[in-house]
Legacy VTK file of the C-alpha trace (Angstrom):
# vtk DataFile Version 3.0
C-alpha trace
ASCII
DATASET POLYDATA
POINTS 66 float
7.228 -3.916 10.089
9.364 -1.316 7.746
10.878 1.105 9.092
10.280 4.083 6.245
12.190 6.106 8.512
15.723 4.948 6.135
13.559 6.003 2.756
14.221 9.211 1.130
11.682 11.435 1.402
11.660 10.831 -2.771
11.878 7.388 -1.973
8.636 7.110 0.332
6.806 9.588 -2.326
7.704 7.195 -4.887
6.969 3.687 -2.190
3.398 5.318 -1.759
2.492 6.705 -5.482
3.662 2.213 -6.278
1.717 1.025 -3.053
-1.746 3.367 -4.345
-1.242 2.313 -7.961
-0.647 -1.701 -6.911
-4.043 -0.904 -4.332
-6.204 0.381 -7.817
-4.635 -2.572 -9.347
-6.343 -5.409 -6.782
-8.977 -4.014 -6.449
-9.835 -4.106 -9.960
-8.612 -7.959 -10.282
-10.970 -8.352 -7.044
-14.098 -7.104 -9.355
-13.546 -8.967 -12.005
-12.512 -12.609 -10.611
-14.639 -14.631 -8.745
-14.105 -17.460 -6.642
-13.515 -18.161 -2.596
-9.714 -18.587 -3.627
-9.114 -15.356 -5.166
-10.802 -13.279 -2.851
-9.131 -14.596 -0.140
-6.334 -13.773 -2.486
-7.603 -10.169 -2.896
-8.030 -9.740 0.586
-5.069 -10.301 2.291
-3.424 -8.912 -1.057
-5.409 -5.551 0.088
-4.600 -5.531 3.687
-1.389 -5.897 3.536
-0.637 -2.946 0.574
-3.240 -0.789 2.653
-1.261 -1.311 5.662
1.732 -0.751 4.516
0.660 2.681 2.576
-0.697 3.483 6.523
2.622 3.901 7.483
4.210 5.265 4.582
2.116 8.646 5.132
2.203 8.430 8.368
5.975 9.052 7.894
5.421 11.263 5.114
2.760 13.612 7.923
5.421 13.005 10.461
8.214 14.236 8.189
5.757 16.834 7.489
5.610 18.165 10.637
9.373 18.081 10.721
LINES 1 67
66 0 1 2 3 4 5 6 7 8 9 10 11 12 13 14 15 16 17 18 19 20 21 22 23 24 25 26 27 28 29 30 31 32 33 34 35 36 37 38 39 40 41 42 43 44 45 46 47 48 49 50 51 52 53 54 55 56 57 58 59 60 61 62 63 64 65
């Protein structure tokens, strides 16, 4: 697990925006592809991205509570 507390506030916000866009793109790709290998790969990418996004959002919330 990465220590997101080391990121600046703007880096944290940038990373959140990037991950949200990545999740959107993965979802669009999954909708246009077929096949078990594609589904497995997209599911793994989506799970990793969602896990990282959740961690980043928790760090952002921690900072907001100050």
